[in-house]
C-alpha positions as CSV (number, residue, x, y, z in Angstrom):
1,X,3.5,4.6,-12.7
2,X,2.2,1.8,-11.1
3,X,-2.0,0.9,-10.3
4,X,-2.5,1.1,-6.7
5,X,-6.0,0.0,-4.4
6,X,-6.6,0.3,-1.0
7,X,-9.5,-1.6,0.6
8,X,-11.3,-2.0,3.6
9,X,-13.9,-4.3,4.5
10,X,-16.4,-1.5,4.2
11,X,-15.2,0.6,0.8
12,X,-12.3,1.9,-1.4
13,X,-10.0,3.7,0.4
14,X,-7.5,4.5,-2.8
15,X,-7.5,3.4,-6.3
16,X,-5.8,4.7,-9.0
17,X,-2.2,5.5,-10.8
18,X,0.5,6.4,-8.3
19,X,4.6,7.0,-8.6
20,X,5.4,5.8,-4.9
21,X,4.1,4.1,-1.9
22,X,5.3,3.6,1.6
23,X,4.6,1.2,4.0
24,X,4.4,0.5,7.3
25,X,5.7,-3.3,7.2
26,X,5.5,-5.6,9.9
27,X,9.4,-6.1,10.1
28,X,10.2,-2.7,9.1
29,X,8.5,0.6,6.6
30,X,9.4,-0.4,2.7
31,X,8.3,1.8,0.0
32,X,6.9,0.2,-3.3
33,X,8.0,2.3,-6.6
34,X,7.4,0.9,-10.3
35,X,8.2,-2.2,-11.7
36,X,9.0,-3.4,-8.3
37,X,10.1,-7.2,-7.7
38,X,7.0,-8.9,-6.3
39,X,6.3,-8.3,-2.9
40,X,3.9,-9.6,-0.2
41,X,3.8,-8.7,3.5
42,X,1.9,-8.0,6.2
43,X,1.4,-4.2,7.3
44,X,1.6,-2.9,11.0
45,X,-0.7,-0.3,12.5
46,X,1.3,3.2,10.8
47,X,0.5,5.2,7.7
48,X,0.0,5.0,4.2
49,X,2.5,8.0,2.3
50,X,1.3,8.1,-1.3
51,X,3.4,9.9,-4.1
52,X,4.7,11.3,-0.7
53,X,1.6,13.1,-0.3
54,X,-1.4,11.9,1.0
55,X,-1.1,9.5,3.9
56,X,-3.8,7.2,5.3
57,X,-3.6,5.9,8.4
58,X,-4.4,1.7,9.1
59,X,-4.5,-0.7,11.7
60,X,-3.4,-2.8,9.8
61,X,-3.4,-5.4,7.0
62,X,-1.8,-7.0,4.3
63,X,0.2,-5.7,0.3
64,X,0.8,-7.8,-2.8
65,X,2.3,-6.0,-5.6
66,X,2.6,-7.9,-8.9
67,X,2.6,-7.4,-12.2
68,X,3.0,-3.3,-11.8
69,X,-0.2,-3.6,-9.8
70,X,-0.2,-3.3,-5.8
71,X,-3.3,-4.1,-4.1
72,X,-3.9,-3.3,0.0
73,X,-6.4,-4.8,2.2
74,X,-6.1,-2.8,5.8
75,X,-8.3,-2.3,8.7
76,X,-8.4,2.2,9.2
């Protein structure tokens, strides 16, 4: 498990402990899991999928994962 925070300019979209998150990266889709190597990526329009259950539609954004914590900034 790792901590995920998804923020928009207006509010906190999602915050909590998760097992996996699937992202629409600007150069391709990718998944982050617990103890993933550090990563910073831009996100394109698509859906962020949390634990293969919850889906969050975004227009664009960026993600930073480091030390088992993932912070995502998005335009919804």
